[in-house]
Structures are given as C-alpha cells and as structure tokens.
C-alpha positions in Angstrom: 392.5 -99.0 38.7 390.6 -102.1 37.6 393.7 -104.3 38.4 394.0 -102.6 41.8 390.3 -103.3 42.7 390.7 -106.9 41.5 393.4 -107.4 44.1 391.5 -106.1 47.2 389.2 -108.3 49.2 390.1 -110.3 52.3 391.4 -107.3 54.1 388.2 -105.4 53.4 386.2 -108.3 55.0 388.3 -107.9 58.1 387.5 -104.2 58.2 383.9 -105.0 57.7 384.1 -107.4 60.7 385.8 -105.0 63.2 383.9 -101.8 62.2 380.7 -103.1 63.8 378.2 -101.4 66.1 380.4 -102.1 69.1 383.4 -100.2 67.5 381.1 -97.4 66.5 379.7 -97.1 70.0 383.1 -97.2 71.7 384.5 -94.6 69.3 381.4 -92.4 69.8 381.8 -92.5 73.6 385.5 -91.8 73.3 384.8 -88.7 71.3 382.0 -87.5 73.5 383.9 -88.0 76.8 387.4 -87.1 75.8 387.2 -85.1 72.6 390.1 -85.7 70.2 392.6 -86.8 72.9 392.4 -90.5 72.2 393.1 -90.5 68.5 396.6 -91.6 69.3 395.2 -94.8 70.9 393.5 -95.6 67.6 396.8 -95.2 65.7 398.4 -97.8 68.1 395.4 -100.1 67.7 395.6 -99.9 63.9 399.3 -100.7 63.9 398.8 -103.7 66.2 395.9 -104.9 64.0 398.0 -104.6 60.8 400.9 -106.5 62.4 398.7 -109.4 63.6 396.5 -109.6 60.5 399.5 -109.5 58.2 400.8 -112.5 60.1 397.5 -114.3 59.7 397.3 -113.5 56.0 400.9 -114.6 55.4 400.2 -117.9 57.3 397.1 -118.5 55.1 398.8 -117.8 51.8 402.0 -119.8 52.5 400.4 -122.9 54.2 397.0 -122.7 52.4 395.5 -123.6 55.7 393.3 -121.7 58.1 394.5 -120.7 61.6 392.4 -123.4 63.3 393.8 -126.1 61.0 397.4 -125.0 61.8 396.5 -124.9 65.5 395.4 -128.6 65.3 398.5 -129.7 63.4 401.0 -128.2 65.9 400.0 -130.2 68.9 400.5 -134.0 69.1 399.2 -134.3 72.7 395.5 -135.0 72.3 394.6 -133.5 75.7 396.3 -130.1 75.0 394.9 -130.1 71.4 391.4 -130.9 72.7 391.5 -128.1 75.3 392.7 -125.5 72.8 390.1 -126.5 70.2 387.4 -126.4 73.0 388.4 -122.9 74.0 388.5 -121.7 70.4 385.1 -123.2 69.4 383.5 -121.9 72.6 384.9 -118.4 72.2 384.3 -118.1 68.4 381.2 -120.2 67.9 379.2 -119.3 71.0 380.7 -115.8 71.3 379.9 -114.9 67.7 376.4 -116.2 68.1 375.9 -113.8 71.1 377.5 -110.9 69.4 375.5 -111.5 66.2 372.4 -110.1 68.0 374.4 -107.0 68.7 375.5 -106.6 65.1 371.9 -106.9 63.8 370.6 -104.7 66.6 373.2 -102.1 65.6 372.0 -102.1 62.0 368.5 -101.8 63.3 369.4 -98.8 65.5 370.8 -97.0 62.5 367.6 -97.5 60.5 365.3 -96.8 63.4 366.5 -93.2 63.6 365.2 -92.8 60.1 362.2 -95.2 60.0 359.5 -94.8 62.6 357.7 -97.7 64.4 359.7 -100.6 62.9 357.8 -103.1 65.2 355.0 -105.6 64.4 352.8 -106.8 67.2 351.4 -110.3 67.3 349.4 -110.6 70.5 351.8 -110.4 73.3 354.9 -110.7 71.0 356.5 -107.6 69.5 358.8 -108.2 66.5 361.2 -105.7 65.0 360.9 -106.4 61.3 364.1 -104.6 60.5 366.0 -107.4 62.2 364.3 -109.8 59.8 365.3 -107.6 56.8 368.9 -107.4 57.8 369.0 -111.2 58.6 367.5 -111.9 55.2 370.1 -109.8 53.4 372.9 -111.5 55.3 371.4 -115.0 54.6 371.2 -114.4 50.8 374.8 -113.2 50.5 376.1 -116.1 52.6 373.9 -118.8 51.0 375.1 -117.9 47.5 378.4 -119.4 48.6 380.2 -117.3 46.0 383.3 -115.7 47.5 383.6 -113.0 44.8 380.0 -111.9 45.2 380.4 -111.8 49.0 383.7 -109.9 48.7 382.4 -107.3 46.3 379.2 -106.7 48.3 381.2 -106.1 51.4 383.7 -103.8 49.6 380.8 -101.7 48.4 379.3 -101.5 51.9 382.7 -100.7 53.5 383.2 -97.9 51.0 379.7 -96.6 51.7 380.5 -96.8 55.5 383.8 -94.9 55.0 382.1 -92.1 53.0 379.2 -91.8 55.6 381.5 -91.5 58.6 384.0 -89.2 57.0 381.2 -86.9 55.7 379.8 -86.8 59.2 383.2 -85.8 60.7 383.7 -83.1 58.0 380.2 -81.7 58.7 381.1 -81.1 62.3 383.9 -78.7 61.2 386.5 -79.9 63.7 389.3 -77.7 64.9 392.3 -79.1 63.0 394.9 -77.9 65.6 393.0 -79.8 68.3 392.7 -82.9 66.1 396.5 -82.9 65.5 397.1 -82.6 69.3 394.9 -85.8 69.7 397.7 -87.8 68.1 400.1 -86.9 70.9 400.0 -89.8 73.5 398.8 -89.1 77.0 397.4 -91.6 79.5 395.3 -90.4 82.4 393.6 -92.9 84.7 390.1 -91.9 83.7 390.9 -92.7 80.1 392.5 -96.1 80.6 389.3 -98.2 80.2 388.4 -96.3 77.0 391.9 -96.8 75.6 391.6 -100.6 76.3 388.1 -100.6 74.7 389.5 -99.0 71.5 392.2 -101.6 71.3 389.9 -104.4 72.1 387.3 -103.5 69.4 390.1 -103.2 66.8 392.3 -106.3 67.6 389.7 -109.0 67.5 390.6 -112.7 67.8 388.0 -114.1 65.3 389.4 -111.8 62.6 392.7 -113.7 62.7 390.9 -116.9 61.9 388.7 -115.2 59.3 391.7 -113.6 57.5 393.8 -116.7 57.4 390.9 -118.6 55.9 389.8 -115.9 53.4 393.2 -115.4 51.8 393.2 -119.0 50.6 390.0 -118.2 48.6 391.8 -115.3 46.9 395.5 -116.1 46.6 397.3 -119.5 46.2 401.0 -118.9 45.8 403.8 -117.1 47.7 404.3 -114.8 44.7 401.1 -113.2 45.7 402.2 -112.3 49.3 402.9 -108.6 48.4 399.2 -108.3 47.2 398.0 -109.8 50.4 400.1 -107.5 52.5 399.0 -104.4 50.5 395.4 -105.5 50.8 395.7 -105.9 54.6 397.4 -102.5 55.2 395.1 -100.5 53.0 391.9 -102.1 54.3 392.8 -101.7 58.0 394.0 -98.2 57.6 390.7 -97.3 55.9 389.0 -98.9 59.0 391.2 -96.8 61.3 390.2 -93.6 59.4 386.5 -94.6 59.9 387.1 -95.0 63.6 388.8 -91.7 63.8 386.0 -90.0 61.9 383.5 -91.3 64.5 385.6 -90.0 67.4 385.8 -86.6 65.7 382.0 -86.6 65.1 381.5 -87.5 68.8 383.8 -84.8 70.0 381.5 -82.2 68.4 378.7 -83.0 70.8 378.7 -80.9 73.9 376.4 -80.9 76.9 374.2 -83.6 75.5 374.0 -87.1 77.0 375.1 -89.7 74.4 375.2 -93.4 75.2 375.4 -94.9 71.8 376.0 -94.2 68.1 372.2 -93.9 67.6 372.1 -91.1 70.2 375.0 -89.4 68.4 373.0 -89.5 65.1 370.0 -87.9 66.8 372.2 -85.3 68.6 373.8 -84.2 65.4 370.5 -83.2 63.8 369.7 -80.0 65.8 373.4 -78.8 65.5 374.3 -79.7 61.9 370.9 -80.4 60.2 369.0 -83.5 59.3 371.6 -84.5 56.7 374.2 -85.4 59.3 371.7 -87.6 61.1 370.8 -89.5 58.0 374.4 -90.0 56.8 375.6 -91.3 60.2 372.5 -93.5 60.7 373.1 -95.2 57.3 376.8 -95.6 58.2 375.7 -97.4 61.4 373.3 -99.6 59.4 376.2 -100.5 57.1 378.4 -101.3 60.1 375.7 -103.6 61.5 375.0 -105.5 58.3 378.7 -106.0 57.4 379.5 -107.4 60.8 376.3 -109.5 60.7 377.7 -111.2 57.6 381.3 -111.7 58.7 380.6 -113.0 62.2 378.8 -116.1 61.1 381.3 -116.6 58.3 384.2 -116.5 60.7 382.5 -119.0 63.1 381.9 -121.4 60.2 385.5 -121.3 59.1 386.7 -121.9 62.6 384.5 -124.8 63.3 385.3 -126.3 59.8 389.0 -126.1 60.5 388.8 -127.4 64.1 386.6 -130.4 63.0 388.6 -131.1 59.8 385.6 -130.8 57.5 386.1 -130.8 53.8 384.3 -128.6 51.2 383.9 -124.9 50.6 381.4 -122.2 51.2 378.6 -124.3 49.8 379.1 -127.4 51.9 376.1 -128.4 54.1 378.1 -128.5 57.4 379.6 -125.0 56.7 376.2 -123.6 55.9 374.7 -125.2 59.0 377.1 -123.3 61.3 376.6 -119.8 59.9 372.8 -120.4 59.5 372.6 -121.3 63.2 374.5 -118.3 64.3 372.6 -115.9 62.0 369.3 -117.4 63.2 370.1 -116.9 66.9 371.2 -113.3 66.1 367.9 -112.6 64.3 365.8 -114.1 67.1 367.6 -112.3 69.9 367.5 -109.0 68.0 363.9 -109.1 66.6 362.4 -110.1 69.9 364.5 -107.7 71.9 366.0 -110.5 74.0 369.3 -109.5 75.6 371.4 -112.6 76.0 373.4 -111.2 78.9 374.7 -114.4 80.3 375.8 -115.7 76.9 377.5 -112.4 76.1 379.2 -112.5 79.5 380.5 -116.0 78.7 381.6 -114.7 75.3 383.6 -111.9 76.9 385.3 -114.3 79.2 386.0 -116.8 76.4 387.3 -114.0 74.0 389.3 -112.5 76.9 391.1 -115.8 77.3 391.3 -116.5 73.6 392.9 -113.2 72.5 396.3 -113.6 74.2 396.4 -117.4 73.6 395.8 -117.0 69.8 398.1 -113.9 69.5 400.8 -115.9 71.3 400.2 -119.0 69.2 400.3 -116.9 66.0 403.6 -115.4 67.0 405.0 -118.8 67.8 404.0 -120.5 64.5 405.2 -117.4 62.5 408.7 -118.4 63.6 408.5 -122.0 62.4 410.9 -122.6 59.6 409.3 -126.0 59.1 405.9 -124.5 58.5 406.8 -121.2 56.7 410.4 -121.7 55.4 411.8 -118.3 54.5 408.6 -116.5 55.2 409.0 -116.5 59.0 408.8 -113.3 61.0 411.6 -110.7 61.0 413.1 -109.5 64.3 411.1 -106.3 64.1 407.9 -108.2 63.5 408.7 -110.4 66.5 409.5 -107.4 68.8 406.2 -105.7 67.9 404.4 -109.1 68.1 405.7 -109.7 71.7 404.6 -106.2 72.8 401.1 -106.9 71.3 400.9 -110.3 73.1 401.7 -108.5 76.4 399.0 -106.0 75.7 396.5 -108.7 74.8 397.3 -110.5 78.1 396.4 -107.3 79.9 393.2 -106.9 77.8 392.2 -110.5 78.4 392.7 -110.2 82.1 390.8 -107.0 82.3 387.9 -108.5 80.2 387.6 -111.6 82.4 387.9 -109.5 85.6 385.2 -107.1 84.5 382.8 -109.9 83.8 383.5 -111.6 87.2 382.9 -108.5 89.3 379.7 -107.8 87.4 378.3 -111.2 88.0 
C-alpha cells in the first residue's frame, strides 16, 4: 500500500484541477434538470480525458519536456510559432487569472453555507475574509516550492473531496435501477448544451500543459511509463466518480430552484438533515481550494515553457507568475468583483485553444523522431481524432456563445 501511494501524484493534481467549482456547478445542474440521464455523458468525458491526459503524461516522461516547450520546438517558422505561443499564453495565463476568482469564490461559497457573515466592512469597501484565508493557504503551499508537499497536500484534499461527494450521493438514497439507466446514451435537443458543458469541464486544455510538466517532477525514465499511465487512469476515474456522485445528489432535489452547488447544499438540509449540507459544503470548499492551487501552477508552467525560462518551482520568475494570478483571484473574489469581460475573453481563448492543443498533441504523439517507439497506436489515434472533432465543436460553441452574449 505504501509503495502504491508513493507512485500516485501528477494524475491527482489533474483531478484536483478539473474538479473545481465550475465542474461541481455543471454536474449539480445536470442532476437537478435531467436526473440521472446524463451519467453516460460523464463516462464519455472521462474516457476522452484519460486518452488525452495519458498522451500528455507519456510526452512529458519520454521527452522530459513540458507541452509548451515541445510546441515551441516543433515550429521553425517564427511567425507561426509566435502566433501559437501568443494564443497559448493568452488563453492559459489570462484565462486562469480570470477563472482563479471563480475557484476561490467556489471555496468561499462552500464555507459560507456553514459560516455566517464572512464579510468585513471598511468604510464603503466590503471584504470577504474567507477569500483571503483560501488565498493564503494556496500561497503557502505554492511558495514552499516542494513538489512532494504540494502533491501530498492535494492528494489528501482530493480524497476528502471524494469522500464528501460520495457520502452526499449515498445519503440521498438513489434508485439504483434509474442510476443504471442513466448510463444508456440518449441525446435530446434540450440536453445538448448540458452534455457539452460536462465534456468541457472535464477535458480542460490547461490540464494537458500541467500534466506534461508535472510528470517530469515525478518520473524520469521510460521504464516508469506504466506508473504514469496507472496514475492517470486511477486519478481521472476517481474524478469521474466524484462528478457522478454530484449528479446523483442533484437528482434527489425536486421542486426546488437550484442554480449552484451552494444552493444544492442548502436544499439538501431540510430533506436529508444538516449533515448532508455540511458534507457537501466542505466538498465544495475542497474543490475550490484545490483548483485555486493548480490554476496558478499550470499558468506558471506554461509561461515558463513558452518563454524558455530555466529553474524549478522556486525560481523567481516562476513564482512571480503564479503569485500574480493568485493575487488577482483573491482581489476579484474578496471584493466581489465579477471580471465578466476577462472571463468572456478567457472563454474565447480557451475555446480556440482546446481543439488546437488537442490536435497538436495528437500530431506530436505520432512523431517517431520525438517519441521513438512510444508513439500512439492506431486505436489511440482513432479515439484521439474523434476527440479533436468534438473539441472543434466545443470550441466553436464556446466562442459563438460569447459572441452572441456580447
């Protein structure tokens, strides 16, 4: 057991990244609106996530480079390379700065259902001190610059999150026959946007960069590829089970308006008792704080790779990037500022980035020069091509949604 635990890590950080407040909210609304009927969509999302993240992990272990470093090295044309690097930095750096406020706010929402009046008033300024607490916790773990400490801290929080969400689902006493029927695919027009949302919150472009960079901290030889693969599959399946548990909990709510996971936590109390509310609220808090740690970390790795910076987690430039993103997130969250325009830009940038990066990843995973005998199999390529087509659809939909809402 001790040996098994010593070989998990990077995959868990990916799970910590994609199970954030956004995923919790989307899964909650899927359960409230459509019951168990979209569980099958999560299964497809998890399969797609495993396939892409395994490619990113394999690339990182074999080349000992991050995805952004490989991206730079594959294009000799300076104009094309500059455009791609510009899109990547814009989407990941600015996008993660915008989403960081949402991560911290999600953690605050979880605690706010338990702690009353978390605001401090200074004249005309109202500050939510819980945002500062979450920001401080994230700062300490990131500033230590110790990968093992960061990894173990997030493993503990992900395990706690898993227990919290699964207990919440069990407490709702779901009808198992209906749950099983939820794994049978069925696409109605009114469910399409929610299906896309479930895929979009699971297959996240910055996680591909994060994973390829993190595996280099953990594993250094191709002999360790099976460990990286097992870590990826186990961690993402655990994340998928968490998402399913949230959908199941949401499906238990009837005739009550629910717009977020915090609303779900409050709605569960009169039906299943105060314990359910507290457990789900703490799960939402854990989802917020884990994503609040991984989003700045991912952005720092991306910028480091794109700019060709040397040094590790403790380098000044690396720290400056994640500090800036964390600071913006704390400011936006604590003051209640909603960076709508920045988030809209982030949605457009990520909508463009997802199919580009998925396509690029698939391309480099077939490079014998880069990976030798560790290139993709035909099956992996077939699934990869299907995922790229889906991400093109997702990206187009994301950009179009922002344009029509402007």
